[in-house]
C-alpha positions as YAML, in Angstrom:
chain: A
units: angstrom
residues:
- id: 1
  name: MET
  ca: [37.61, 64.52, -93.32]
- id: 2
  name: PRO
  ca: [36.01, 61.27, -92.11]
- id: 3
  name: GLN
  ca: [35.73, 58.42, -94.19]
- id: 4
  name: TYR
  ca: [32.66, 56.21, -94.45]
- id: 5
  name: ARG
  ca: [32.32, 52.58, -95.74]
- id: 6
  name: ALA
  ca: [29.32, 50.96, -97.05]
- id: 7
  name: ASP
  ca: [28.16, 47.86, -98.74]
- id: 8
  name: VAL
  ca: [26.46, 48.94, -101.91]
- id: 9
  name: TRP
  ca: [24.24, 46.91, -104.46]
- id: 10
  name: LEU
  ca: [25.59, 48.05, -107.80]
- id: 11
  name: GLY
  ca: [23.42, 45.93, -109.99]
- id: 12
  name: SER
  ca: [23.16, 42.28, -110.95]
- id: 13
  name: ASN
  ca: [26.51, 42.69, -113.35]
- id: 14
  name: SER
  ca: [28.61, 44.07, -110.38]
- id: 15
  name: GLY
  ca: [26.87, 42.77, -107.26]
- id: 16
  name: ARG
  ca: [27.35, 44.08, -103.83]
- id: 17
  name: GLN
  ca: [30.60, 46.08, -103.57]
- id: 18
  name: GLU
  ca: [32.33, 47.72, -100.65]
- id: 19
  name: VAL
  ca: [32.42, 51.47, -101.09]
- id: 20
  name: VAL
  ca: [34.57, 54.10, -99.21]
- id: 21
  name: VAL
  ca: [33.68, 57.78, -99.38]
- id: 22
  name: ASN
  ca: [34.83, 61.12, -97.72]
- id: 23
  name: ALA
  ca: [32.10, 62.91, -96.22]
- id: 24
  name: ASN
  ca: [31.36, 65.16, -93.09]
- id: 25
  name: THR
  ca: [28.44, 63.20, -91.98]
- id: 26
  name: SER
  ca: [26.69, 59.75, -92.60]
- id: 27
  name: VAL
  ca: [23.85, 61.41, -94.32]
- id: 28
  name: GLY
  ca: [26.33, 63.34, -96.59]
- id: 29
  name: ALA
  ca: [28.18, 59.92, -97.23]
- id: 30
  name: LYS
  ca: [24.93, 58.31, -98.19]
- id: 31
  name: GLU
  ca: [23.93, 61.14, -100.54]
- id: 32
  name: GLN
  ca: [27.35, 61.07, -102.16]
- id: 33
  name: ILE
  ca: [27.13, 57.26, -102.81]
- id: 34
  name: MET
  ca: [23.77, 57.63, -104.19]
- id: 35
  name: ASN
  ca: [24.84, 60.40, -106.70]
- id: 36
  name: VAL
  ca: [28.27, 58.96, -107.59]
- id: 37
  name: TYR
  ca: [26.93, 55.24, -108.06]
- id: 38
  name: GLY
  ca: [23.54, 56.03, -109.33]
- id: 39
  name: VAL
  ca: [22.05, 53.64, -106.61]
- id: 40
  name: GLY
  ca: [18.76, 54.10, -104.36]
- id: 41
  name: ARG
  ca: [18.82, 54.48, -100.69]
- id: 42
  name: ASP
  ca: [17.67, 50.94, -100.27]
- id: 43
  name: ASP
  ca: [20.68, 49.61, -102.17]
- id: 44
  name: ILE
  ca: [23.10, 51.12, -99.51]
- id: 45
  name: ARG
  ca: [23.71, 48.75, -96.35]
- id: 46
  name: ASN
  ca: [25.99, 48.74, -93.43]
- id: 47
  name: LEU
  ca: [27.12, 52.55, -93.73]
- id: 48
  name: HIS
  ca: [29.56, 53.37, -90.94]
- id: 49
  name: GLN
  ca: [32.58, 55.68, -90.11]
- id: 50
  name: VAL
  ca: [35.81, 54.04, -90.67]
- id: 51
  name: SER
  ca: [38.17, 56.99, -89.78]
- id: 52
  name: GLY
  ca: [37.83, 60.17, -87.91]
- id: 53
  name: GLY
  ca: [38.32, 63.90, -89.16]
- id: 54
  name: GLY
  ca: [40.32, 64.98, -86.21]
- id: 55
  name: SER
  ca: [41.93, 68.32, -86.24]
- id: 56
  name: SER
  ca: [45.74, 68.91, -85.71]
- id: 57
  name: GLY
  ca: [47.17, 71.18, -83.12]
- id: 58
  name: GLY
  ca: [45.93, 71.42, -79.41]
- id: 59
  name: THR
  ca: [46.01, 73.55, -76.41]
- id: 60
  name: SER
  ca: [48.08, 73.39, -73.36]
- id: 61
  name: ILE
  ca: [47.72, 74.88, -69.83]
- id: 62
  name: GLU
  ca: [50.63, 76.69, -68.73]
- id: 63
  name: GLY
  ca: [51.96, 77.75, -65.33]
- id: 64
  name: GLY
  ca: [49.21, 77.76, -62.62]
- id: 65
  name: GLY
  ca: [46.72, 76.48, -64.88]
- id: 66
  name: TRP
  ca: [47.33, 72.88, -64.21]
- id: 67
  name: LEU
  ca: [46.79, 73.56, -60.45]
- id: 68
  name: ILE
  ca: [43.65, 75.26, -61.03]
- id: 69
  name: GLY
  ca: [42.46, 72.51, -63.31]
- id: 70
  name: ILE
  ca: [43.47, 69.93, -60.88]
- id: 71
  name: ALA
  ca: [41.59, 71.90, -57.92]
- id: 72
  name: ALA
  ca: [38.50, 72.33, -60.25]
- id: 73
  name: ILE
  ca: [38.39, 68.52, -60.98]
- id: 74
  name: LEU
  ca: [38.79, 67.66, -57.29]
- id: 75
  name: ALA
  ca: [36.23, 70.14, -56.32]
- id: 76
  name: LEU
  ca: [33.70, 68.67, -58.95]
- id: 77
  name: TRP
  ca: [34.47, 65.21, -57.73]
- id: 78
  name: TYR
  ca: [33.89, 66.12, -54.13]
- id: 79
  name: PHE
  ca: [30.67, 68.01, -54.53]
- id: 80
  name: LEU
  ca: [29.25, 66.06, -57.57]
- id: 81
  name: THR
  ca: [30.49, 62.51, -57.20]
- id: 82
  name: PRO
  ca: [27.30, 60.85, -58.15]
- id: 83
  name: TRP
  ca: [26.87, 62.87, -61.32]
- id: 84
  name: VAL
  ca: [30.50, 62.62, -62.37]
- id: 85
  name: ALA
  ca: [30.49, 58.83, -61.76]
- id: 86
  name: MET
  ca: [27.03, 58.51, -63.77]
- id: 87
  name: LEU
  ca: [28.41, 60.64, -66.45]
- id: 88
  name: ALA
  ca: [31.87, 58.57, -66.81]
- id: 89
  name: GLY
  ca: [30.04, 55.35, -66.56]
- id: 90
  name: GLY
  ca: [27.46, 56.04, -69.25]
- id: 91
  name: ALA
  ca: [30.02, 57.65, -71.58]
- id: 92
  name: GLY
  ca: [32.45, 54.48, -71.05]
- id: 93
  name: ALA
  ca: [29.65, 52.14, -71.56]
- id: 94
  name: THR
  ca: [28.54, 53.95, -74.64]
- id: 95
  name: TRP
  ca: [32.12, 53.85, -76.17]
- id: 96
  name: VAL
  ca: [32.38, 50.25, -75.49]
- id: 97
  name: ALA
  ca: [29.00, 49.27, -76.76]
- id: 98
  name: GLU
  ca: [29.58, 51.33, -79.93]
- id: 99
  name: LYS
  ca: [33.04, 49.33, -80.38]
- id: 100
  name: LEU
  ca: [31.12, 45.92, -79.85]
- id: 101
  name: CYS
  ca: [28.20, 46.75, -82.19]
- id: 102
  name: GLY
  ca: [30.53, 48.28, -84.78]
- id: 103
  name: THR
  ca: [28.50, 51.40, -85.10]
- id: 104
  name: SER
  ca: [28.06, 54.87, -83.71]
- id: 105
  name: VAL
  ca: [24.73, 55.99, -82.22]
- id: 106
  name: GLU
  ca: [24.52, 58.53, -85.04]
- id: 107
  name: ASP
  ca: [25.04, 55.69, -87.64]
- id: 108
  name: ALA
  ca: [22.81, 53.36, -85.92]
- id: 109
  name: CYS
  ca: [20.04, 56.07, -85.94]
- id: 110
  name: ASP
  ca: [20.66, 56.96, -89.66]
- id: 111
  name: ASN
  ca: [20.60, 53.26, -90.77]
- id: 112
  name: ASP
  ca: [17.60, 52.26, -88.59]
- id: 113
  name: ASN
  ca: [19.70, 49.78, -86.74]
- id: 114
  name: ASN
  ca: [17.32, 49.42, -83.73]
- id: 115
  name: ARG
  ca: [19.23, 46.50, -82.31]
- id: 116
  name: ALA
  ca: [22.44, 48.31, -81.88]
- id: 117
  name: LEU
  ca: [20.87, 51.49, -80.77]
- id: 118
  name: ALA
  ca: [18.90, 49.52, -78.07]
- id: 119
  name: ILE
  ca: [22.12, 47.86, -76.82]
- id: 120
  name: ILE
  ca: [24.06, 51.17, -76.77]
- id: 121
  name: LEU
  ca: [21.15, 52.89, -74.92]
- id: 122
  name: ALA
  ca: [20.82, 50.16, -72.38]
- id: 123
  name: SER
  ca: [24.33, 49.83, -71.52]
- id: 124
  name: ALA
  ca: [24.73, 53.52, -70.97]
- id: 125
  name: LEU
  ca: [21.64, 53.61, -68.81]
- id: 126
  name: ILE
  ca: [22.60, 50.48, -66.77]
- id: 127
  name: VAL
  ca: [26.31, 51.55, -66.18]
- id: 128
  name: GLY
  ca: [25.25, 55.23, -65.72]
- id: 129
  name: GLY
  ca: [22.90, 54.16, -62.95]
- id: 130
  name: VAL
  ca: [25.52, 51.82, -61.38]
- id: 131
  name: GLY
  ca: [27.78, 54.87, -61.46]
- id: 132
  name: PHE
  ca: [25.22, 57.08, -59.81]
- id: 133
  name: THR
  ca: [24.72, 54.70, -57.01]
- id: 134
  name: GLN
  ca: [28.38, 53.91, -56.32]
- id: 135
  name: GLY
  ca: [29.18, 57.64, -56.46]
- id: 136
  name: SER
  ca: [26.59, 58.44, -53.84]
- id: 137
  name: LYS
  ca: [28.26, 55.70, -51.61]
- id: 138
  name: TRP
  ca: [31.72, 57.29, -52.39]
- id: 139
  name: GLN
  ca: [30.38, 60.75, -51.54]
- id: 140
  name: ARG
  ca: [28.71, 59.67, -48.34]
- id: 141
  name: ASP
  ca: [32.18, 58.06, -47.34]
- id: 142
  name: MET
  ca: [34.03, 61.12, -48.14]
- id: 143
  name: GLN
  ca: [31.81, 63.46, -46.35]
- id: 144
  name: THR
  ca: [31.39, 61.39, -43.14]
- id: 145
  name: GLU
  ca: [32.31, 63.39, -40.00]
- id: 146
  name: GLU
  ca: [34.58, 60.60, -38.62]
- id: 147
  name: SER
  ca: [38.03, 60.05, -40.01]
- id: 148
  name: VAL
  ca: [39.43, 56.64, -40.46]
- id: 149
  name: PRO
  ca: [41.72, 56.71, -37.46]
- id: 150
  name: ALA
  ca: [38.73, 57.69, -35.22]
- id: 151
  name: GLN
  ca: [36.86, 54.66, -36.50]
- id: 152
  name: VAL
  ca: [39.71, 52.39, -35.81]
- id: 153
  name: GLN
  ca: [39.76, 53.54, -32.26]
- id: 154
  name: LYS
  ca: [36.25, 52.96, -31.85]
- id: 155
  name: ALA
  ca: [36.65, 49.26, -33.03]
- id: 156
  name: GLN
  ca: [39.33, 48.81, -30.53]
...
């Protein structure tokens, strides 16, 4: 189960304290902090997930499954290069921006952290757009009728 950390105002005697709770979502973590510590919604600041709740175990592709998987990836890359590059660029930029801002998209929405949300969204859109244009160029280069040796012969 994921853990969430928040700075909570517990009154003038205790002041602001760092609290860690286990919850499935940030909304559940906020409700849990409000119920356990008897504080209001406005007393909770900087709520963010500090550890994931990944599951154990996994899947494996056996035998010819690897070959089919690699062929499918190559086919997707060949036919949908701009979209794959856009998706990869946007996802990568989102991940980097979340790490730099110290919050996830979900937590930024829940905490009304508009600055972090704008940074994450802008980086995903910009890098995704660059990925799409670069992917279009790559796709054009891959699908040209002339091969590299033919282009070299023309140059000579």
